[in-house]
C-alpha positions, -999 to 999 in steps of 0.1 A, spaced: 531 -322 705 513 -318 735 512 -278 732 500 -283 695 472 -308 704 460 -284 732 458 -251 712 441 -274 688 414 -286 714 409 -250 723 408 -235 686 379 -261 680 362 -251 713 363 -218 704 352 -223 669 316 -247 682 309 -218 704 313 -195 679 287 -206 657 261 -214 684 265 -176 690 263 -169 650 231 -190 647 214 -174 677 223 -144 660 210 -153 630 176 -158 641 170 -125 659 176 -111 625 154 -132 605 129 -121 632 137 -88 638 117 -56 622 150 -41 619 179 -45 626 205 -16 628 248 -17 625 265 8 645 299 6 631 333 20 642 373 26 625 379 -14 632 355 -26 604 382 -7 581 412 -16 600 420 -46 574 415 -21 547 449 -6 562 434 22 581 448 31 611 421 30 647 418 63 663 413 48 699 422 12 706 452 -10 686 486 -3 686 488 12 658 460 34 666 465 74 659 441 88 690 463 116 709 466 142 730 475 169 695 442 147 673 413 158 705 431 194 703 431 199 668 403 178 653 375 209 667 358 239 650 374 266 672 411 251 662 400 255 626 389 290 628 421 303 647 443 284 626 427 266 593 468 265 574 479 247 605 446 228 612 445 211 578 486 205 576 489 192 613 454 173 622 439 170 588 471 154 571 482 142 601 457 119 615 440 109 578 465 102 556 457 69 549 422 78 533 442 93 503 457 60 493 451 49 460 450 11 473 430 18 498 395 -6 492 364 -22 513 378 -56 531 351 -85 532 337 -74 561 328 -39 545 309 -63 514 291 -86 537 277 -63 559 265 -46 524 246 -84 520 236 -82 553 217 -49 556 206 -56 519 182 -82 531 161 -59 542 147 -23 529 141 -15 570 175 -25 584 203 8 585 236 8 590 248 37 608 286 42 605 314 63 626 339 60 598 343 85 574 362 68 545 336 60 518 345 22 521 304 11 530 300 33 496 323 17 475 310 -17 488 277 -17 473 257 0 508 227 21 493 221 56 502 192 46 513 203 21 541 235 40 553 240 72 576 270 87 576 270 96 614 307 115 614 306 128 575 323 120 545 361 126 540 356 134 503 327 161 511 337 196 517 317 225 526 325 263 533 332 268 569 312 299 568 282 280 556 258 291 577 264 330 564 272 319 530 244 318 505 269 302 477 287 277 502 257 257 519 259 230 499 284 202 504 312 201 470 326 173 460 367 185 452 386 209 462 425 211 454 445 199 483 475 197 463 494 230 483 486 223 516 519 214 531 527 247 518 503 263 538 477 267 506 441 255 518 412 253 496 388 283 500 353 288 489 344 301 452 316 323 464 331 335 502 364 331 499 361 316 537 382 283 543 369 252 531 367 224 553 358 183 555 327 179 560 333 160 592 320 155 627 347 172 645 350 168 687 333 201 697 303 195 671 270 184 679 253 155 654 231 179 642 254 203 634 251 198 598 219 180 580 244 160 560 255 137 591 211 123 597 213 131 633 178 124 627 170 100 610 196 79 633 179 81 662 146 76 646 164 40 636 175 30 669 141 38 684 125 12 663 155 -17 655 148 -48 674 189 -58 667 209 -32 673 247 -48 663 281 -27 670 305 -36 645 344 -29 651 337 -3 676 356 16 708 320 28 721 338 59 727 317 86 713 286 100 713 260 77 690 270 44 703 263 58 737 226 71 726 224 34 703 231 14 741 204 39 760 178 35 733 187 -7 729 179 -8 773 151 17 767 129 -7 737 146 -39 754 163 -43 714 185 -77 713 223 -58 717 249 -80 695 292 -69 697 309 -80 662 346 -69 676 386 -82 687 373 -67 720 343 -71 744 323 -46 751 321 -28 782 288 -32 790 267 -60 801 240 -82 784 258 -80 753 263 -108 726 296 -112 720 311 -122 684 349 -121 693 373 -113 660 381 -90 639 349 -78 616 365 -94 583 363 -123 598 325 -123 612 304 -103 590 311 -132 561 303 -163 585 274 -143 598 261 -134 563 267 -167 554 242 -184 581 216 -165 569 221 -169 536 218 -208 544 198 -211 575 190 -248 586 153 -259 585 151 -263 622 155 -229 631 130 -211 640 131 -171 642 122 -157 677 112 -126 687 131 -94 703 136 -98 738 108 -95 765 113 -68 790 
């Protein structure tokens, strides 16, 4: 009985701290000229997609880093499609895959102001299905459901991405090929040996500009292990933007407000806080130098 009572007290204290932090972050967002949300795989975990780097079911291993490259794709395209793409991204083809409450709440949050932007590392397409407008979404790592010719720099007919290729015979080693030059096709996703500038669809310049202009940067479900998160952190420090981390794990740096928990739980609460502010809460300016 005493143990259960102690758990209730601890949980009540946690909820009070979380409420206070949510109120503070909501004030920052209301007072901001621009808010940028930098999203990682943790947002899609409640939808049933395994995280890349963290968590008990993460798919990150040496095979992913060694096979998830343009060099490997060009050297062994059939094996690349079967071993890397099917092996690491099988979740993306599930018929029951759907946005979760976190995706929908984030769509509400960013829709509050046309200047706000979501920069997502996720290639699963769930942001769009949750109602995110294209004008407020940068899919910095690409999309699993768009495809481009591997020779697009030289293939005049294969420069534009297409939405559908035949993937029905990948297990047999039959890969999709460009209708114009017969080179292998590939998903329009960022590989480990590529730069964000490797394809205009990644919208790297737009992402950088938004981060430079942001008064508040909200990280959602990211392990801070990729280039865009490093860029966002550096930009926020340079411009003295407020930094918030929504995740089950704490950020690996200081000067960040932690909203600890699953994004599917925290983001709906933040959206409700912004929808129903208390009348005595004033907006606050971005952090000063």
